[in-house]
C-alpha positions as CSV (number, residue, x, y, z in Angstrom):
1,M,103.6,100.7,82.2
2,K,106.5,102.9,82.7
3,I,107.0,103.3,86.3
4,N,109.2,105.6,88.4
5,F,109.9,105.4,92.1
6,V,111.2,108.4,93.8
7,V,113.3,107.4,96.8
8,T,115.2,109.6,99.5
9,N,118.2,107.8,100.9
10,A,118.2,104.3,99.5
11,S,119.6,102.0,102.0
12,M,119.7,98.6,103.7
13,S,116.6,99.6,105.4
14,G,113.4,97.2,105.3
15,G,111.5,100.1,103.5
16,T,114.2,100.0,100.8
17,R,114.0,96.4,100.5
18,V,110.2,96.5,100.0
19,I,110.5,99.2,97.2
20,V,113.3,97.1,95.5
21,T,111.3,93.9,95.9
22,Q,108.2,95.3,94.4
23,A,110.2,97.1,91.6
24,R,111.5,93.7,90.6
25,E,108.3,91.7,90.7
26,L,106.7,94.6,88.5
27,M,109.6,94.2,85.9
28,A,108.9,90.5,86.1
29,R,105.6,91.3,85.2
30,G,106.7,93.0,82.1
31,H,106.6,96.7,83.3
32,E,109.4,99.2,82.9
33,V,110.7,100.3,86.2
34,R,113.3,102.9,87.1
35,A,114.0,104.3,90.7
36,F,115.6,107.7,91.5
37,S,116.9,108.7,94.7
38,T,119.1,111.3,96.7
39,P,121.9,111.0,99.1
40,P,121.2,111.1,102.8
41,K,119.7,114.6,103.9
42,P,122.7,116.8,105.6
43,P,122.1,117.5,109.2
44,G,120.2,120.3,110.0
45,F,120.6,123.2,112.6
46,R,119.2,121.5,115.5
47,K,121.2,118.3,115.1
48,T,124.5,120.3,114.5
49,L,123.8,122.5,117.4
50,S,123.1,119.6,119.6
51,S,126.3,117.9,118.5
52,L,128.5,121.0,119.2
53,L,126.8,121.7,122.6
54,H,127.5,118.2,123.7
55,G,131.2,118.6,122.7
56,R,131.1,116.4,119.6
57,S,132.2,117.6,116.2
58,W,130.6,118.8,113.4
59,P,127.9,116.1,112.0
60,K,129.3,114.3,109.2
61,I,127.5,114.7,105.7
62,W,127.0,111.0,104.6
63,G,127.2,110.3,100.8
64,P,125.0,107.5,99.2
65,G,126.1,104.0,100.9
66,E,125.3,100.4,100.3
67,S,121.6,99.7,99.4
68,F,119.3,96.9,98.5
69,F,119.3,98.6,94.9
70,D,122.9,97.2,94.4
71,G,122.8,94.3,92.3
72,S,119.2,94.0,92.2
73,G,118.8,94.6,88.5
74,V,116.5,97.6,89.2
75,A,117.8,100.8,87.1
76,H,118.7,103.1,89.7
77,T,119.9,106.7,89.6
78,T,121.2,108.6,92.7
79,I,121.4,112.4,92.0
80,P,124.8,113.9,93.4
81,K,123.5,115.9,96.3
82,F,120.2,116.0,98.4
83,R,117.7,118.3,96.8
84,P,114.1,117.9,95.6
85,I,113.8,115.5,92.6
86,D,112.3,117.6,89.8
87,N,111.3,117.1,86.2
88,H,114.8,117.2,84.8
89,D,115.7,114.4,86.8
90,L,113.1,111.9,85.5
91,P,112.0,110.5,82.1
92,D,108.3,110.6,81.3
93,A,106.3,107.7,82.5
94,D,102.8,106.4,83.0
95,V,102.9,106.6,87.0
96,V,105.3,108.2,89.3
97,V,105.4,107.0,93.0
98,A,106.5,108.9,96.0
99,T,107.8,106.7,98.9
100,W,108.2,108.9,101.8
101,W,106.4,112.1,103.0
102,E,109.2,114.4,101.6
103,T,109.0,112.9,98.3
104,A,105.3,113.2,98.0
105,Q,105.7,117.1,98.1
106,W,108.3,116.5,95.2
107,V,106.2,114.2,93.1
108,W,103.0,116.7,93.5
109,R,105.0,119.3,91.9
110,L,106.1,117.0,88.7
111,A,104.8,117.9,85.4
112,P,101.7,115.6,84.1
113,S,104.1,114.0,81.6
114,K,106.1,112.3,84.6
115,G,102.9,110.2,85.0
116,A,99.9,109.7,87.5
117,K,101.0,110.3,90.9
118,A,100.9,107.8,93.7
119,F,102.1,107.8,97.3
120,F,103.4,104.3,98.5
121,I,103.2,104.7,102.2
122,Q,105.2,102.4,104.6
123,H,104.8,104.2,107.8
124,Y,103.0,107.5,109.4
125,E,106.3,109.1,109.8
126,I,105.6,111.8,112.3
127,W,108.3,110.4,114.6
128,G,110.8,112.2,112.2
129,G,110.1,115.5,114.0
130,Y,107.9,117.1,111.4
131,P,104.3,116.1,112.1
132,K,102.7,119.0,110.3
133,R,104.5,118.4,107.0
134,V,103.9,114.8,107.3
135,D,100.2,115.4,107.6
136,A,100.3,117.8,104.7
137,A,102.0,115.2,102.6
138,W,99.1,112.8,103.4
139,R,96.6,115.3,102.4
140,L,97.9,115.8,99.0
141,P,95.7,114.5,96.2
142,L,97.9,111.5,95.3
143,H,96.7,108.1,95.3
144,K,97.6,106.3,98.4
145,I,99.0,102.7,98.5
146,V,99.3,101.3,102.1
147,I,101.0,98.2,103.5
148,S,98.9,97.4,106.5
149,K,95.3,98.0,107.6
150,W,96.0,100.6,110.2
151,L,97.5,102.9,107.7
152,A,94.4,102.6,105.6
153,E,92.4,103.4,108.6
154,L,94.3,106.2,109.5
155,A,94.1,107.5,106.0
156,R,90.3,107.1,106.2
157,D,89.7,108.4,109.7
158,K,92.2,111.2,110.0
159,F,92.3,112.5,106.4
160,G,89.2,111.5,105.2
161,D,90.5,109.2,102.2
162,A,88.7,106.1,102.0
163,D,89.9,105.2,98.3
164,V,93.3,103.8,99.1
165,S,95.1,100.4,97.8
166,H,96.0,98.2,100.6
167,V,99.3,95.9,99.3
168,P,100.7,94.2,102.1
169,N,104.1,93.1,102.5
170,S,105.2,89.5,102.0
171,V,108.2,87.5,102.7
172,D,110.9,85.9,100.5
173,M,110.5,82.1,101.2
174,K,113.6,81.5,99.4
175,L,115.7,83.7,101.6
176,F,113.7,83.1,104.8
177,N,112.8,79.6,105.6
178,A,113.8,76.6,107.9
179,P,112.7,72.9,107.8
180,P,110.2,71.5,110.6
181,R,112.0,71.8,114.0
182,G,111.6,71.3,117.6
183,R,112.4,73.9,120.2
184,Q,115.9,74.7,121.4
185,K,117.6,72.7,124.4
186,R,118.0,76.0,126.0
187,P,114.7,78.3,125.8
188,T,115.8,80.9,123.2
189,V,114.2,84.3,122.5
190,G,115.2,86.7,119.5
191,L,114.7,90.4,119.0
192,L,115.9,93.0,116.4
193,Y,118.2,95.6,118.2
194,N,117.4,99.2,117.2
195,R,117.8,102.5,119.1
196,L,115.1,104.4,117.5
197,W,112.4,105.3,120.2
198,F,109.3,104.1,118.3
199,K,111.2,100.4,117.8
200,G,110.6,99.9,121.7
201,C,113.8,97.7,121.8
202,E,113.9,98.8,125.7
203,V,110.5,97.5,126.2
204,A,111.1,94.2,124.7
205,L,114.3,94.0,126.8
206,K,112.4,94.9,130.0
207,A,109.9,92.0,129.1
208,I,113.2,89.8,128.9
209,E,114.3,90.8,132.3
210,I,110.9,90.2,133.7
211,A,110.8,86.7,132.0
212,L,114.4,85.7,133.3
213,R,112.8,85.6,136.9
214,Q,110.6,82.6,135.8
215,I,113.2,81.0,133.2
216,P,116.6,81.9,134.6
217,D,118.1,80.1,131.7
218,L,116.5,82.1,129.2
219,Q,118.8,82.9,126.1
220,L,118.7,85.8,123.9
221,I,119.9,86.4,120.4
222,A,119.6,89.7,118.8
223,F,120.8,91.2,115.5
224,G,120.8,94.8,114.4
225,Q,122.8,97.6,112.3
226,D,124.0,99.5,115.1
227,P,126.7,98.9,117.7
228,L,125.6,98.2,121.4
229,R,124.7,101.4,123.2
230,K,125.7,101.8,127.0
231,W,122.2,103.0,127.7
232,L,120.4,100.1,125.8
233,P,122.4,97.0,127.0
234,L,121.6,93.4,126.4
235,P,121.3,91.1,129.4
236,P,124.4,89.1,130.5
237,G,125.2,86.2,128.0
238,A,123.2,87.5,125.1
239,Q,124.5,87.0,121.6
240,Y,124.5,90.0,119.5
241,L,125.2,89.9,115.7
242,I,125.7,93.3,113.9
243,K,124.9,93.7,110.3
244,P,124.6,89.8,109.7
245,S,124.5,89.0,105.9
246,Q,121.1,88.6,104.5
247,D,121.3,85.0,103.8
248,S,122.4,84.2,107.5
249,I,119.5,85.9,109.1
250,K,117.2,83.1,108.7
251,D,119.7,81.1,110.8
252,I,119.0,83.5,113.6
253,Y,115.3,83.2,113.4
254,A,115.6,79.5,113.2
255,Q,117.5,79.3,116.7
256,C,114.8,81.0,118.3
257,D,111.8,79.4,120.3
258,V,109.8,83.0,120.1
259,W,110.6,86.2,118.2
260,L,109.8,89.4,120.6
261,C,108.8,92.6,119.1
262,G,108.1,95.4,121.7
263,S,107.5,98.2,119.0
264,R,105.6,101.4,120.0
265,A,104.7,101.8,116.1
266,E,105.3,100.3,113.0
267,G,104.1,100.8,109.4
268,F,104.4,97.2,108.9
269,H,107.8,95.7,110.3
270,L,109.1,92.5,108.5
271,P,111.1,90.6,111.2
272,P,108.2,89.0,112.6
273,L,106.9,87.8,109.5
274,E,110.6,86.6,108.6
275,A,110.6,84.8,111.7
276,M,107.3,83.1,111.0
277,A,108.8,81.9,108.0
278,C,111.5,80.3,110.0
279,R,108.9,78.5,111.9
280,C,109.2,80.8,115.1
281,P,106.0,81.9,116.8
282,V,105.9,85.6,117.6
283,V,104.9,87.7,120.6
284,S,104.5,91.4,119.7
285,T,102.7,94.7,120.6
286,R,99.7,95.6,118.5
287,V,101.6,97.4,115.7
288,G,101.8,97.2,112.0
289,G,102.2,93.9,110.2
290,P,102.0,91.8,113.3
291,L,98.3,93.1,113.8
292,D,97.4,91.7,110.3
293,T,99.2,88.4,110.7
294,I,99.3,87.2,114.2
295,E,96.2,85.2,115.3
296,D,96.3,85.4,119.0
297,G,96.9,82.0,120.4
298,K,97.5,80.2,117.2
299,N,100.8,81.7,115.5
300,G,101.7,83.7,118.3
301,F,100.3,86.5,120.7
302,L,99.6,90.1,120.7
303,V,99.7,92.6,123.7
304,N,99.1,96.3,124.3
305,V,101.8,98.7,123.3
306,E,104.1,99.9,126.5
307,D,103.1,96.9,128.4
308,P,106.4,94.8,129.3
309,D,104.5,92.7,131.7
310,A,102.2,91.4,129.3
311,L,104.9,90.8,126.6
312,A,106.9,88.7,129.4
313,E,103.6,86.7,130.4
314,R,103.1,85.8,127.0
315,L,106.7,85.0,126.2
316,V,106.9,82.6,129.4
317,H,103.7,81.1,128.1
318,V,105.1,80.1,124.7
319,L,108.2,78.9,126.2
320,K,106.4,76.6,128.5
321,L,104.0,75.1,126.0
322,S,104.2,71.4,125.8
323,D,106.1,70.1,122.8
324,P,103.1,69.2,120.6
325,Q,101.6,72.6,121.6
326,W,104.9,74.6,120.5
327,Q,105.1,72.6,117.4
328,A,101.4,73.4,116.4
329,M,102.1,77.2,117.0
330,S,105.5,77.0,115.0
331,D,103.6,75.1,112.1
332,A,100.9,77.6,112.0
333,A,103.6,80.5,111.9
334,Y,105.1,78.8,109.0
335,A,101.7,78.5,107.3
336,T,101.1,82.3,107.7
337,A,104.2,83.4,105.9
338,C,103.4,80.9,103.1
339,R,100.0,82.0,102.3
340,Y,100.9,85.1,100.6
341,S,103.7,85.7,97.9
342,W,105.5,88.7,97.0
343,Q,104.2,87.8,93.4
344,D,100.5,88.2,95.0
345,A,101.8,91.7,96.5
346,A,103.0,92.8,93.0
347,G,99.7,92.0,91.4
348,L,98.0,94.2,94.0
349,M,100.6,96.8,93.4
350,E,100.1,96.6,89.9
351,R,96.5,97.2,90.2
352,A,97.0,100.0,92.7
353,L,99.2,101.9,90.2
354,Q,96.5,101.3,87.3
355,T,94.1,102.9,89.9
356,A,96.2,105.8,90.1
357,I,96.5,106.2,86.4
358,D,92.6,105.7,86.2
359,R,91.9,108.4,88.7
360,S,94.3,110.8,87.1
361,K,92.6,110.5,83.8
362,N,89.2,111.2,85.4
363,A,90.5,114.2,87.2
364,R,91.7,115.7,84.1
365,R,88.6,114.8,82.3
366,I,86.4,116.6,84.9
367,G,88.8,119.5,84.9
368,G,88.2,120.0,81.3
C-alpha cells in the first residue's frame, strides 16, 4: 500500500511517537509510507487576549521543533506554515490517514485519488476547547482506528459507529526493559509531571501527600517536558528530571516500586505500560490503556477517577507487600508488556487500513 499520514504539529509527544512507530513498522512490512505535517497552530484570539490582559507579551508563534520523525527513516514533510493540508501537498495513495480531529476535516475534503480515508484516533480531544468540532470530526464517514477499548465504545455508543478497528499500542521492549529486580531500599513511587488538567497530576500528588502520612520516607521520582510550576509543586526531597533522553527513561522506571497515574482522561497513555516493561507495578485511575492492561491485584490496581484517597490506599498497599508478593506483581507487570508487540500492532493497523480501502471501494460501487 501507499500510505499518507496527515499530522498537525509533529513533536516529541507520545501521540507522535505512536504514529512514527506505526509508520516504521508498516514500512518494514513493505508498504510505502509518507507523513505530512504542519507547524504548530498560531495562538488564537482568546490566548492572545489572555496573555495581554495578564501583563504578558504577545504569545510567540512557534515553528517546527524537534519531533520523533527526526532520524526515524520515515519520509516526513512539514509545510511552511499552519494551514489545512490539501490535494497539492500530498501524492496520490491507496489510503490517507488523519491523526487528529482537525486533520480529519482536511482529509475528508481530499480528492479520491489521495486514497481511502481513515481516522487514527488516539484520544477524544474535547479538552482542547472545541467539543462541537471534535464531535463533527467523529461523525465524518472516515474509517475509525482506535487505540483503546473505551474509544471503540465511545464510537459505538455516542456516534453510532460499531465498525471500527481496534489497534492497541505496544511498548518498545528494546528501549524499555529491566532485569528481574527487587524493591528499592527506600520506598519509591514514580509519576509523569504534566500541567495539563486532564493529566490529573495534582490528583496523583495529593495521593502521595496522603501516602506520606503512612510511609514518611516515601521517595518520589518524576519526569516531564515542562519546568516545575509554582502552582503544581512536588513534595520536599522529590527528584525531577526534565526532558530526559529516551534511552534514560527506562532507568527512571526501574528505580520505582510503583508507577502512579492520576489522570482524568487518556486515549491510551504509554508511561504505565512502559513502566510495566521495566518491571514496575502500576496504580492508576480507570482511564485509557490502564483499563485495558491492568489486571486488578495482579500487575497493579485501578481506582476511580478523581479519588486520591483510593490511589493512596492502593499505593500504600503495593509498597507494603511482602517481598515475594511484590516480586510476583513485578513479574506480572513485565509479562503484560511482553505479550503484545509493535509488530502485532502493525499487523492490526495493516488490516485496519485495508478495511478502509475496502469500505471506500464498496461505497463507490454502491454510489454508482
